PDB file of N, CA, C and O in Angstrom:
ATOM      1  N   MET A   1      43.519 120.644 122.064  1.00  0.00           N
ATOM      2  CA  MET A   1      44.822 120.152 122.390  1.00  0.00           C
ATOM      3  C   MET A   1      45.708 121.312 122.861  1.00  0.00           C
ATOM      4  O   MET A   1      45.784 122.348 122.200  1.00  0.00           O
ATOM      5  N   ASP A   2      46.360 121.135 123.980  1.00  0.00           N
ATOM      6  CA  ASP A   2      47.230 122.174 124.535  1.00  0.00           C
ATOM      7  C   ASP A   2      48.647 122.021 124.006  1.00  0.00           C
ATOM      8  O   ASP A   2      49.100 120.907 123.744  1.00  0.00           O
ATOM      9  N   PRO A   3      49.345 123.137 123.848  1.00  0.00           N
ATOM     10  CA  PRO A   3      50.737 123.057 123.415  1.00  0.00           C
ATOM     11  C   PRO A   3      51.627 122.504 124.529  1.00  0.00           C
ATOM     12  O   PRO A   3      51.271 122.561 125.706  1.00  0.00           O
ATOM     13  N   VAL A   4      52.769 121.978 124.150  1.00  0.00           N
ATOM     14  CA  VAL A   4      53.778 121.527 125.110  1.00  0.00           C
ATOM     15  C   VAL A   4      54.446 122.766 125.694  1.00  0.00           C
ATOM     16  O   VAL A   4      54.788 123.689 124.955  1.00  0.00           O
ATOM     17  N   ILE A   5      54.632 122.798 126.996  1.00  0.00           N
ATOM     18  CA  ILE A   5      55.341 123.909 127.628  1.00  0.00           C
ATOM     19  C   ILE A   5      56.836 123.675 127.413  1.00  0.00           C
ATOM     20  O   ILE A   5      57.419 122.768 128.007  1.00  0.00           O
ATOM     21  N   ALA A   6      57.449 124.489 126.567  1.00  0.00           N
ATOM     22  CA  ALA A   6      58.874 124.331 126.263  1.00  0.00           C
ATOM     23  C   ALA A   6      59.717 124.736 127.471  1.00  0.00           C
ATOM     24  O   ALA A   6      60.686 124.059 127.813  1.00  0.00           O
ATOM     25  N   GLN A   7      59.347 125.837 128.111  1.00  0.00           N
ATOM     26  CA  GLN A   7      59.970 126.266 129.362  1.00  0.00           C
ATOM     27  C   GLN A   7      59.061 127.297 130.016  1.00  0.00           C
ATOM     28  O   GLN A   7      58.288 127.970 129.335  1.00  0.00           O
ATOM     29  N   LYS A   8      59.154 127.422 131.335  1.00  0.00           N
ATOM     30  CA  LYS A   8      58.286 128.345 132.077  1.00  0.00           C
ATOM     31  C   LYS A   8      58.953 129.694 132.282  1.00  0.00           C
ATOM     32  O   LYS A   8      58.897 130.264 133.372  1.00  0.00           O
ATOM     33  N   SER A   9      59.573 130.193 131.251  1.00  0.00           N
ATOM     34  CA  SER A   9      60.163 131.531 131.237  1.00  0.00           C
ATOM     35  C   SER A   9      60.296 131.934 129.769  1.00  0.00           C
ATOM     36  O   SER A   9      60.263 131.080 128.883  1.00  0.00           O
ATOM     37  N   PRO A  10      60.447 133.242 129.512  1.00  0.00           N
ATOM     38  CA  PRO A  10      60.555 133.676 128.121  1.00  0.00           C
ATOM     39  C   PRO A  10      61.934 133.367 127.525  1.00  0.00           C
ATOM     40  O   PRO A  10      62.902 133.126 128.246  1.00  0.00           O
ATOM     41  N   TYR A  11      61.990 133.381 126.222  1.00  0.00           N
ATOM     42  CA  TYR A  11      63.245 133.261 125.482  1.00  0.00           C
ATOM     43  C   TYR A  11      63.649 134.655 125.032  1.00  0.00           C
ATOM     44  O   TYR A  11      62.911 135.298 124.286  1.00  0.00           O
ATOM     45  N   ALA A  12      64.800 135.133 125.467  1.00  0.00           N
ATOM     46  CA  ALA A  12      65.321 136.412 124.998  1.00  0.00           C
ATOM     47  C   ALA A  12      65.990 136.156 123.648  1.00  0.00           C
ATOM     48  O   ALA A  12      66.840 135.273 123.534  1.00  0.00           O
ATOM     49  N   ALA A  13      65.617 136.912 122.644  1.00  0.00           N
ATOM     50  CA  ALA A  13      66.192 136.729 121.311  1.00  0.00           C
ATOM     51  C   ALA A  13      66.475 138.084 120.677  1.00  0.00           C
ATOM     52  O   ALA A  13      65.655 139.000 120.746  1.00  0.00           O
ATOM     53  N   GLN A  14      67.624 138.196 120.070  1.00  0.00           N
ATOM     54  CA  GLN A  14      67.985 139.398 119.325  1.00  0.00           C
ATOM     55  C   GLN A  14      67.337 139.300 117.951  1.00  0.00           C
ATOM     56  O   GLN A  14      67.571 138.337 117.220  1.00  0.00           O
ATOM     57  N   VAL A  15      66.529 140.283 117.597  1.00  0.00           N
ATOM     58  CA  VAL A  15      65.898 140.302 116.284  1.00  0.00           C
ATOM     59  C   VAL A  15      66.445 141.483 115.487  1.00  0.00           C
ATOM     60  O   VAL A  15      66.921 142.469 116.050  1.00  0.00           O
ATOM     61  N   GLU A  16      66.365 141.359 114.179  1.00  0.00           N
ATOM     62  CA  GLU A  16      66.920 142.378 113.297  1.00  0.00           C
ATOM     63  C   GLU A  16      65.805 143.065 112.523  1.00  0.00           C
ATOM     64  O   GLU A  16      64.935 142.402 111.958  1.00  0.00           O
ATOM     65  N   ALA A  17      65.831 144.390 112.498  1.00  0.00           N
ATOM     66  CA  ALA A  17      64.812 145.180 111.804  1.00  0.00           C
ATOM     67  C   ALA A  17      64.657 144.708 110.363  1.00  0.00           C
ATOM     68  O   ALA A  17      65.639 144.486 109.655  1.00  0.00           O
ATOM     69  N   GLY A  18      63.396 144.560 109.944  1.00  0.00           N
ATOM     70  CA  GLY A  18      63.091 144.174 108.577  1.00  0.00           C
ATOM     71  C   GLY A  18      63.035 142.670 108.344  1.00  0.00           C
ATOM     72  O   GLY A  18      62.677 142.236 107.250  1.00  0.00           O
ATOM     73  N   LYS A  19      63.380 141.866 109.342  1.00  0.00           N
ATOM     74  CA  LYS A  19      63.341 140.405 109.196  1.00  0.00           C
ATOM     75  C   LYS A  19      62.085 139.840 109.850  1.00  0.00           C
ATOM     76  O   LYS A  19      61.520 140.431 110.771  1.00  0.00           O
ATOM     77  N   SER A  20      61.664 138.681 109.348  1.00  0.00           N
ATOM     78  CA  SER A  20      60.519 137.974 109.915  1.00  0.00           C
ATOM     79  C   SER A  20      61.013 136.731 110.640  1.00  0.00           C
ATOM     80  O   SER A  20      61.966 136.079 110.214  1.00  0.00           O
ATOM     81  N   TYR A  21      60.346 136.421 111.738  1.00  0.00           N
ATOM     82  CA  TYR A  21      60.682 135.265 112.563  1.00  0.00           C
ATOM     83  C   TYR A  21      59.399 134.462 112.768  1.00  0.00           C
ATOM     84  O   TYR A  21      58.308 135.029 112.830  1.00  0.00           O
ATOM     85  N   TYR A  22      59.536 133.156 112.873  1.00  0.00           N
ATOM     86  CA  TYR A  22      58.370 132.284 113.031  1.00  0.00           C
ATOM     87  C   TYR A  22      58.461 131.565 114.365  1.00  0.00           C
ATOM     88  O   TYR A  22      59.268 130.653 114.547  1.00  0.00           O
ATOM     89  N   TRP A  23      57.617 131.994 115.292  1.00  0.00           N
ATOM     90  CA  TRP A  23      57.592 131.478 116.660  1.00  0.00           C
ATOM     91  C   TRP A  23      56.868 130.137 116.699  1.00  0.00           C
ATOM     92  O   TRP A  23      55.809 129.967 116.094  1.00  0.00           O
ATOM     93  N   CYS A  24      57.451 129.201 117.414  1.00  0.00           N
ATOM     94  CA  CYS A  24      56.853 127.877 117.594  1.00  0.00           C
ATOM     95  C   CYS A  24      55.661 127.988 118.543  1.00  0.00           C
ATOM     96  O   CYS A  24      55.803 128.448 119.676  1.00  0.00           O
ATOM     97  N   SER A  25      54.486 127.565 118.073  1.00  0.00           N
ATOM     98  CA  SER A  25      53.294 127.613 118.923  1.00  0.00           C
ATOM     99  C   SER A  25      52.973 126.271 119.564  1.00  0.00           C
ATOM    100  O   SER A  25      52.186 126.210 120.509  1.00  0.00           O
ATOM    101  N   CYS A  26      53.580 125.179 119.055  1.00  0.00           N
ATOM    102  CA  CYS A  26      53.249 123.844 119.569  1.00  0.00           C
ATOM    103  C   CYS A  26      54.117 123.439 120.762  1.00  0.00           C
ATOM    104  O   CYS A  26      53.719 122.588 121.558  1.00  0.00           O
ATOM    105  N   GLY A  27      55.304 124.048 120.889  1.00  0.00           N
ATOM    106  CA  GLY A  27      56.203 123.737 121.992  1.00  0.00           C
ATOM    107  C   GLY A  27      57.133 122.567 121.728  1.00  0.00           C
ATOM    108  O   GLY A  27      57.917 122.202 122.604  1.00  0.00           O
ATOM    109  N   GLN A  28      57.068 121.964 120.537  1.00  0.00           N
ATOM    110  CA  GLN A  28      57.865 120.778 120.268  1.00  0.00           C
ATOM    111  C   GLN A  28      59.109 121.031 119.413  1.00  0.00           C
ATOM    112  O   GLN A  28      59.914 120.121 119.215  1.00  0.00           O
ATOM    113  N   SER A  29      59.274 122.236 118.913  1.00  0.00           N
ATOM    114  CA  SER A  29      60.436 122.548 118.080  1.00  0.00           C
ATOM    115  C   SER A  29      61.733 122.326 118.856  1.00  0.00           C
ATOM    116  O   SER A  29      61.803 122.601 120.054  1.00  0.00           O
ATOM    117  N   ARG A  30      62.742 121.832 118.174  1.00  0.00           N
ATOM    118  CA  ARG A  30      64.057 121.670 118.796  1.00  0.00           C
ATOM    119  C   ARG A  30      64.875 122.945 118.639  1.00  0.00           C
ATOM    120  O   ARG A  30      66.025 123.009 119.073  1.00  0.00           O
ATOM    121  N   ASN A  31      64.278 123.963 118.016  1.00  0.00           N
ATOM    122  CA  ASN A  31      64.944 125.235 117.753  1.00  0.00           C
ATOM    123  C   ASN A  31      64.208 126.370 118.474  1.00  0.00           C
ATOM    124  O   ASN A  31      64.027 127.451 117.913  1.00  0.00           O
ATOM    125  N   GLN A  32      63.787 126.122 119.715  1.00  0.00           N
ATOM    126  CA  GLN A  32      63.006 127.101 120.480  1.00  0.00           C
ATOM    127  C   GLN A  32      63.744 128.434 120.559  1.00  0.00           C
ATOM    128  O   GLN A  32      64.967 128.460 120.693  1.00  0.00           O
ATOM    129  N   PRO A  33      63.003 129.546 120.478  1.00  0.00           N
ATOM    130  CA  PRO A  33      61.551 129.651 120.426  1.00  0.00           C
ATOM    131  C   PRO A  33      60.992 129.615 119.004  1.00  0.00           C
ATOM    132  O   PRO A  33      59.816 129.904 118.787  1.00  0.00           O
ATOM    133  N   PHE A  34      61.831 129.262 118.048  1.00  0.00           N
ATOM    134  CA  PHE A  34      61.421 129.330 116.652  1.00  0.00           C
ATOM    135  C   PHE A  34      60.975 127.977 116.104  1.00  0.00           C
ATOM    136  O   PHE A  34      61.376 126.924 116.600  1.00  0.00           O
ATOM    137  N   CYS A  35      60.150 128.030 115.089  1.00  0.00           N
ATOM    138  CA  CYS A  35      59.583 126.840 114.459  1.00  0.00           C
ATOM    139  C   CYS A  35      60.636 126.074 113.655  1.00  0.00           C
ATOM    140  O   CYS A  35      61.456 126.670 112.956  1.00  0.00           O
ATOM    141  N   ASP A  36      60.597 124.750 113.767  1.00  0.00           N
ATOM    142  CA  ASP A  36      61.446 123.896 112.930  1.00  0.00           C
ATOM    143  C   ASP A  36      60.607 122.916 112.110  1.00  0.00           C
ATOM    144  O   ASP A  36      61.153 121.995 111.501  1.00  0.00           O
ATOM    145  N   GLY A  37      59.275 123.106 112.088  1.00  0.00           N
ATOM    146  CA  GLY A  37      58.396 122.263 111.296  1.00  0.00           C
ATOM    147  C   GLY A  37      57.850 121.046 112.031  1.00  0.00           C
ATOM    148  O   GLY A  37      57.075 120.280 111.458  1.00  0.00           O
ATOM    149  N   THR A  38      58.238 120.854 113.285  1.00  0.00           N
ATOM    150  CA  THR A  38      57.798 119.689 114.061  1.00  0.00           C
ATOM    151  C   THR A  38      56.276 119.631 114.209  1.00  0.00           C
ATOM    152  O   THR A  38      55.719 118.550 114.398  1.00  0.00           O
ATOM    153  N   HIS A  39      55.608 120.760 114.128  1.00  0.00           N
ATOM    154  CA  HIS A  39      54.153 120.835 114.320  1.00  0.00           C
ATOM    155  C   HIS A  39      53.353 120.161 113.218  1.00  0.00           C
ATOM    156  O   HIS A  39      52.166 119.901 113.411  1.00  0.00           O
ATOM    157  N   LYS A  40      53.940 119.872 112.095  1.00  0.00           N
ATOM    158  CA  LYS A  40      53.194 119.356 110.935  1.00  0.00           C
ATOM    159  C   LYS A  40      52.252 118.217 111.337  1.00  0.00           C
ATOM    160  O   LYS A  40      52.668 117.235 111.952  1.00  0.00           O
ATOM    161  N   GLY A  41      50.973 118.370 110.976  1.00  0.00           N
ATOM    162  CA  GLY A  41      49.957 117.381 111.279  1.00  0.00           C
ATOM    163  C   GLY A  41      49.358 117.489 112.668  1.00  0.00           C
ATOM    164  O   GLY A  41      48.507 116.680 113.036  1.00  0.00           O
ATOM    165  N   SER A  42      49.792 118.488 113.460  1.00  0.00           N
ATOM    166  CA  SER A  42      49.330 118.607 114.843  1.00  0.00           C
ATOM    167  C   SER A  42      48.169 119.575 115.026  1.00  0.00           C
ATOM    168  O   SER A  42      47.533 119.583 116.080  1.00  0.00           O
ATOM    169  N   GLY A  43      47.886 120.386 114.020  1.00  0.00           N
ATOM    170  CA  GLY A  43      46.862 121.412 114.158  1.00  0.00           C
ATOM    171  C   GLY A  43      47.431 122.747 114.604  1.00  0.00           C
ATOM    172  O   GLY A  43      46.715 123.748 114.612  1.00  0.00           O
ATOM    173  N   PHE A  44      48.699 122.782 114.972  1.00  0.00           N
ATOM    174  CA  PHE A  44      49.365 124.026 115.353  1.00  0.00           C
ATOM    175  C   PHE A  44      50.048 124.622 114.127  1.00  0.00           C
ATOM    176  O   PHE A  44      50.364 123.912 113.172  1.00  0.00           O
ATOM    177  N   ALA A  45      50.271 125.931 114.166  1.00  0.00           N
ATOM    178  CA  ALA A  45      50.981 126.621 113.092  1.00  0.00           C
ATOM    179  C   ALA A  45      51.879 127.682 113.725  1.00  0.00           C
ATOM    180  O   ALA A  45      51.548 128.222 114.781  1.00  0.00           O
ATOM    181  N   PRO A  46      53.010 127.984 113.092  1.00  0.00           N
ATOM    182  CA  PRO A  46      53.876 129.015 113.642  1.00  0.00           C
ATOM    183  C   PRO A  46      53.223 130.390 113.559  1.00  0.00           C
ATOM    184  O   PRO A  46      52.334 130.622 112.739  1.00  0.00           O
ATOM    185  N   VAL A  47      53.675 131.292 114.417  1.00  0.00           N
ATOM    186  CA  VAL A  47      53.171 132.667 114.433  1.00  0.00           C
ATOM    187  C   VAL A  47      54.280 133.572 113.914  1.00  0.00           C
ATOM    188  O   VAL A  47      55.392 133.573 114.441  1.00  0.00           O
ATOM    189  N   LYS A  48      53.968 134.337 112.882  1.00  0.00           N
ATOM    190  CA  LYS A  48      54.950 135.228 112.268  1.00  0.00           C
ATOM    191  C   LYS A  48      55.140 136.478 113.132  1.00  0.00           C
ATOM    192  O   LYS A  48      54.178 137.074 113.616  1.00  0.00           O
ATOM    193  N   PHE A  49      56.404 136.853 113.310  1.00  0.00           N
ATOM    194  CA  PHE A  49      56.751 138.083 114.026  1.00  0.00           C
ATOM    195  C   PHE A  49      57.625 138.909 113.104  1.00  0.00           C
ATOM    196  O   PHE A  49      58.702 138.465 112.709  1.00  0.00           O
ATOM    197  N   ASP A  50      57.174 140.111 112.754  1.00  0.00           N
ATOM    198  CA  ASP A  50      57.948 141.010 111.909  1.00  0.00           C
ATOM    199  C   ASP A  50      58.660 142.030 112.792  1.00  0.00           C
ATOM    200  O   ASP A  50      58.017 142.823 113.480  1.00  0.00           O
ATOM    201  N   ALA A  51      59.982 142.003 112.768  1.00  0.00           N
ATOM    202  CA  ALA A  51      60.776 142.931 113.588  1.00  0.00           C
ATOM    203  C   ALA A  51      60.797 144.305 112.922  1.00  0.00           C
ATOM    204  O   ALA A  51      61.182 144.440 111.761  1.00  0.00           O
ATOM    205  N   THR A  52      60.382 145.312 113.667  1.00  0.00           N
ATOM    206  CA  THR A  52      60.385 146.676 113.146  1.00  0.00           C
ATOM    207  C   THR A  52      61.649 147.429 113.548  1.00  0.00           C
ATOM    208  O   THR A  52      61.967 148.480 112.991  1.00  0.00           O
ATOM    209  N   GLU A  53      62.368 146.868 114.531  1.00  0.00           N
ATOM    210  CA  GLU A  53      63.641 147.447 114.940  1.00  0.00           C
ATOM    211  C   GLU A  53      64.557 146.344 115.451  1.00  0.00           C
ATOM    212  O   GLU A  53      64.098 145.277 115.861  1.00  0.00           O
ATOM    213  N   THR A  54      65.854 146.613 115.422  1.00  0.00           N
ATOM    214  CA  THR A  54      66.829 145.657 115.926  1.00  0.00           C
ATOM    215  C   THR A  54      66.888 145.822 117.442  1.00  0.00           C
ATOM    216  O   THR A  54      67.224 146.894 117.947  1.00  0.00           O
ATOM    217  N   LYS A  55      66.560 144.751 118.161  1.00  0.00           N
ATOM    218  CA  LYS A  55      66.534 144.802 119.621  1.00  0.00           C
ATOM    219  C   LYS A  55      66.344 143.400 120.178  1.00  0.00           C
ATOM    220  O   LYS A  55      66.177 142.443 119.422  1.00  0.00           O
ATOM    221  N   THR A  56      66.370 143.282 121.491  1.00  0.00           N
ATOM    222  CA  THR A  56      66.075 142.025 122.163  1.00  0.00           C
ATOM    223  C   THR A  56      64.582 141.990 122.465  1.00  0.00           C
ATOM    224  O   THR A  56      64.028 142.933 123.030  1.00  0.00           O
ATOM    225  N   VAL A  57      63.941 140.894 122.082  1.00  0.00           N
ATOM    226  CA  VAL A  57      62.532 140.695 122.420  1.00  0.00           C
ATOM    227  C   VAL A  57      62.417 139.411 123.234  1.00  0.00           C
ATOM    228  O   VAL A  57      63.314 138.569 123.212  1.00  0.00           O
ATOM    229  N   TYR A  58      61.321 139.272 123.940  1.00  0.00           N
ATOM    230  CA  TYR A  58      61.113 138.121 124.818  1.00  0.00           C
ATOM    231  C   TYR A  58      59.943 137.297 124.296  1.00  0.00           C
ATOM    232  O   TYR A  58      58.776 137.636 124.491  1.00  0.00           O
ATOM    233  N   PHE A  59      60.298 136.194 123.621  1.00  0.00           N
ATOM    234  CA  PHE A  59      59.291 135.300 123.066  1.00  0.00           C
ATOM    235  C   PHE A  59      58.777 134.365 124.154  1.00  0.00           C
ATOM    236  O   PHE A  59      59.537 133.913 125.010  1.00  0.00           O
ATOM    237  N   CYS A  60      57.477 134.081 124.110  1.00  0.00           N
ATOM    238  CA  CYS A  60      56.842 133.198 125.074  1.00  0.00           C
ATOM    239  C   CYS A  60      57.455 131.800 125.006  1.00  0.00           C
ATOM    240  O   CYS A  60      57.605 131.229 123.925  1.00  0.00           O
ATOM    241  N   GLY A  61      57.806 131.259 126.162  1.00  0.00           N
ATOM    242  CA  GLY A  61      58.356 129.913 126.243  1.00  0.00           C
ATOM    243  C   GLY A  61      57.326 128.885 126.684  1.00  0.00           C
ATOM    244  O   GLY A  61      57.463 127.699 126.385  1.00  0.00           O
ATOM    245  N   CYS A  62      56.288 129.337 127.396  1.00  0.00           N
ATOM    246  CA  CYS A  62      55.287 128.399 127.911  1.00  0.00           C
ATOM    247  C   CYS A  62      54.183 128.109 126.897  1.00  0.00           C
ATOM    248  O   CYS A  62      53.420 127.156 127.055  1.00  0.00           O
ATOM    249  N   LYS A  63      54.102 128.937 125.855  1.00  0.00           N
ATOM    250  CA  LYS A  63      53.129 128.791 124.767  1.00  0.00           C
ATOM    251  C   LYS A  63      51.698 129.125 125.183  1.00  0.00           C
ATOM    252  O   LYS A  63      50.755 128.788 124.467  1.00  0.00           O
ATOM    253  N   HIS A  64      51.522 129.782 126.328  1.00  0.00           N
ATOM    254  CA  HIS A  64      50.191 130.131 126.829  1.00  0.00           C
ATOM    255  C   HIS A  64      49.952 131.643 126.912  1.00  0.00           C
ATOM    256  O   HIS A  64      48.949 132.067 127.486  1.00  0.00           O
ATOM    257  N   SER A  65      50.834 132.450 126.363  1.00  0.00           N
ATOM    258  CA  SER A  65      50.697 133.898 126.409  1.00  0.00           C
ATOM    259  C   SER A  65      49.435 134.360 125.687  1.00  0.00           C
ATOM    260  O   SER A  65      49.050 133.784 124.669  1.00  0.00           O
ATOM    261  N   ALA A  66      48.800 135.390 126.212  1.00  0.00           N
ATOM    262  CA  ALA A  66      47.663 136.005 125.523  1.00  0.00           C
ATOM    263  C   ALA A  66      48.172 137.012 124.489  1.00  0.00           C
ATOM    264  O   ALA A  66      47.390 137.550 123.705  1.00  0.00           O
ATOM    265  N   ASN A  67      49.481 137.263 124.491  1.00  0.00           N
ATOM    266  CA  ASN A  67      50.118 138.235 123.602  1.00  0.00           C
ATOM    267  C   ASN A  67      51.089 137.535 122.648  1.00  0.00           C
ATOM    268  O   ASN A  67      52.169 138.053 122.364  1.00  0.00           O
ATOM    269  N   LYS A  68      50.696 136.348 122.152  1.00  0.00           N
ATOM    270  CA  LYS A  68      51.567 135.551 121.284  1.00  0.00           C
ATOM    271  C   LYS A  68      52.078 136.366 120.103  1.00  0.00           C
ATOM    272  O   LYS A  68      51.295 137.097 119.496  1.00  0.00           O
ATOM    273  N   PRO A  69      53.322 136.273 119.762  1.00  0.00           N
ATOM    274  CA  PRO A  69      54.325 135.332 120.231  1.00  0.00           C
ATOM    275  C   PRO A  69      55.155 135.828 121.407  1.00  0.00           C
ATOM    276  O   PRO A  69      56.079 135.143 121.845  1.00  0.00           O
ATOM    277  N   LEU A  70      54.834 137.013 121.920  1.00  0.00           N
ATOM    278  CA  LEU A  70      55.635 137.586 122.999  1.00  0.00           C
ATOM    279  C   LEU A  70      55.126 137.178 124.375  1.00  0.00           C
ATOM    280  O   LEU A  70      53.943 136.888 124.553  1.00  0.00           O
ATOM    281  N   CYS A  71      56.026 137.160 125.333  1.00  0.00           N
ATOM    282  CA  CYS A  71      55.694 136.789 126.711  1.00  0.00           C
ATOM    283  C   CYS A  71      54.822 137.863 127.351  1.00  0.00           C
ATOM    284  O   CYS A  71      55.065 139.057 127.180  1.00  0.00           O
ATOM    285  N   ASP A  72      53.814 137.430 128.082  1.00  0.00           N
ATOM    286  CA  ASP A  72      52.970 138.362 128.839  1.00  0.00           C
ATOM    287  C   ASP A  72      53.018 138.072 130.333  1.00  0.00           C
ATOM    288  O   ASP A  72      52.243 138.637 131.105  1.00  0.00           O
ATOM    289  N   GLY A  73      53.934 137.185 130.741  1.00  0.00           N
ATOM    290  CA  GLY A  73      54.049 136.817 132.156  1.00  0.00           C
ATOM    291  C   GLY A  73      53.104 135.725 132.581  1.00  0.00           C
ATOM    292  O   GLY A  73      53.083 135.358 133.756  1.00  0.00           O
ATOM    293  N   GLY A  74      52.317 135.188 131.661  1.00  0.00           N
ATOM    294  CA  GLY A  74      51.333 134.150 131.972  1.00  0.00           C
ATOM    295  C   GLY A  74      51.939 132.884 132.542  1.00  0.00           C
ATOM    296  O   GLY A  74      51.252 132.114 133.212  1.00  0.00           O
ATOM    297  N   HIS A  75      53.226 132.660 132.282  1.00  0.00           N
ATOM    298  CA  HIS A  75      53.888 131.455 132.796  1.00  0.00           C
ATOM    299  C   HIS A  75      53.911 131.414 134.317  1.00  0.00           C
ATOM    300  O   HIS A  75      54.043 130.343 134.909  1.00  0.00           O
ATOM    301  N   LYS A  76      53.785 132.560 134.943  1.00  0.00           N
ATOM    302  CA  LYS A  76      53.815 132.628 136.410  1.00  0.00           C
ATOM    303  C   LYS A  76      52.595 131.950 137.039  1.00  0.00           C
ATOM    304  O   LYS A  76      52.633 131.546 138.201  1.00  0.00           O
ATOM    305  N   ALA A  77      51.508 131.827 136.258  1.00  0.00           N
ATOM    306  CA  ALA A  77      50.273 131.224 136.772  1.00  0.00           C
ATOM    307  C   ALA A  77      50.170 129.732 136.458  1.00  0.00           C
ATOM    308  O   ALA A  77      49.213 129.080 136.876  1.00  0.00           O
ATOM    309  N   LEU A  78      51.132 129.190 135.733  1.00  0.00           N
ATOM    310  CA  LEU A  78      51.089 127.780 135.374  1.00  0.00           C
ATOM    311  C   LEU A  78      51.538 126.905 136.535  1.00  0.00           C
ATOM    312  O   LEU A  78      52.423 127.283 137.302  1.00  0.00           O
ATOM    313  N   ALA A  79      50.925 125.739 136.659  1.00  0.00           N
ATOM    314  CA  ALA A  79      51.287 124.812 137.735  1.00  0.00           C
ATOM    315  C   ALA A  79      52.591 124.115 137.418  1.00  0.00           C
ATOM    316  O   ALA A  79      53.060 123.295 138.208  1.00  0.00           O
TER     317      ALA A  79
END
């Protein structure tokens, strides 16, 4: 089963050093790019991201990155 493409571009998000974030892997969360529990029963699970520094990171929006949870530009190849 393929994830839902939430958007064909990354989500820029400010993260804070020492905090953990849970990226939505199913594409159905209403709190993109983060998990809101919508995946329950779907076979998908959130991906934990531990911020080592406070900065802007680019989370994958298409859910097809090979570098999950971060964007690798793979959305450019999607139809």
